[in-house]
C-alpha positions in Angstrom: 106.5 93.6 107.3 109.3 95.5 108.1 110.4 98.6 105.7 114.2 99.6 106.5 115.8 103.5 106.6 119.5 103.6 105.5 119.1 107.6 106.1 118.4 107.7 109.6 121.8 109.7 109.7 122.8 112.2 106.8 126.3 113.0 106.4 128.0 116.4 106.2 129.5 118.1 103.2 133.1 117.1 104.5 131.8 113.7 105.5 130.8 113.6 101.5 134.0 114.7 100.3 136.0 112.7 102.5 134.3 109.4 101.5 134.3 110.4 97.6 137.9 110.7 98.4 138.3 107.3 99.9 136.7 106.0 96.9 139.2 107.7 94.9 136.6 110.2 93.7 137.7 113.6 93.1 134.8 115.0 95.4 133.7 118.5 93.0 131.2 120.8 94.3 128.8 119.3 91.6 129.4 115.8 92.8 128.9 116.2 96.3 125.8 118.1 95.8 124.5 114.9 94.3 126.1 112.9 96.5 124.2 115.0 99.3 121.1 114.4 97.5 121.1 110.9 96.5 122.6 109.8 100.3 120.7 111.7 102.2 117.4 112.9 100.6 116.4 111.0 97.8 114.6 107.4 97.6 115.3 105.9 95.1 116.0 108.4 92.1 116.6 107.7 88.7 118.3 110.4 86.8 115.9 112.5 86.3 114.4 112.9 89.8 118.4 114.2 89.9 118.3 116.4 87.6 115.2 118.1 88.7 116.5 118.5 92.2 119.7 119.3 90.6 117.4 122.4 88.3 116.1 123.3 91.7 119.1 123.6 94.3 122.3 123.3 91.7 121.4 125.7 88.5 123.2 124.3 85.3 124.0 121.5 86.5 124.0 119.7 82.9 122.4 115.8 82.6 125.6 114.6 81.3 127.1 116.1 84.3 124.2 113.9 86.6 124.9 110.6 85.1 128.1 110.9 84.7 128.5 111.8 88.4 125.7 108.7 89.1 127.3 106.2 87.2 130.6 106.8 88.8 128.9 106.5 91.9 127.6 103.1 90.8 131.1 102.2 90.2 133.0 103.3 93.3 130.5 101.3 95.4 129.0 104.5 96.7 125.1 103.6 95.0 123.9 100.8 93.7 122.0 101.1 90.4 118.7 99.0 90.2 116.1 98.2 87.2 112.8 97.0 87.6 111.0 95.0 84.9 107.7 97.6 85.9 110.4 101.0 84.5 112.5 101.2 81.3 114.5 103.6 84.2 117.5 102.8 86.7 116.9 103.9 90.1 120.1 104.8 92.3 119.9 103.0 95.5 121.5 104.4 98.3 121.0 101.1 100.8 124.3 98.8 100.0 123.0 95.7 102.4 121.3 92.8 101.7 117.6 93.3 101.0 114.3 93.5 98.5 112.0 95.8 97.6 108.5 96.5 97.4 106.5 98.5 94.8 103.5 99.8 95.2 101.2 100.6 92.1 99.6 102.8 92.9 101.6 105.4 94.0 105.1 103.9 92.5 106.7 104.9 95.3 109.8 101.8 96.2 110.3 100.3 99.6 112.8 98.9 101.0 112.8 95.1 102.9 114.7 93.3 105.3 115.9 90.2 104.1 114.6 88.7 107.2 110.7 89.3 106.7 111.0 87.0 103.2 112.4 83.3 103.0 113.6 82.4 99.4 114.8 79.0 98.6 116.7 77.6 95.9 116.2 74.0 94.5 119.1 75.0 91.9 122.1 72.0 92.0 125.5 72.4 91.1 125.5 73.8 87.5 124.2 77.5 88.7 126.9 79.7 91.1 124.5 82.6 92.9 126.3 85.6 94.0 123.1 87.5 94.8 119.1 87.3 95.0 117.0 90.5 94.7 112.9 90.1 95.0 110.8 92.6 93.6 107.1 92.6 95.3 104.7 94.4 93.6 101.3 95.4 95.3 99.6 97.9 97.6 100.8 99.5 100.5 97.9 99.3 103.3 97.2 102.2 105.7 
């Protein structure tokens, strides 16, 4: 099983600002800070994870600002909101390529899986138009 690592290159604040502008998002200091965290440092964070990070690194940022920014980044196509059956919380995924996930039930950590490593076959006939398939594997990561 190969685990993908989409964070091989981290964006500079200027690159983040440019990316936000190209996506039609006003690049405020709070948005640039949140982008730096969710695009370069975090692995599948929740809004609460982002808020905890902000409390340590960007004081006085409200939870509403965090939620509004995350929602804006999803709408702009810079993040994907994912919900898994093991949690009521949304996670935010910066890997926008087609991929699947593995949940380590011991640690709660979520890993991206290359789609080449997973074979999913559909026997659905003409009745459904499938746009995307998302698979969640659950288990334990072996050392």
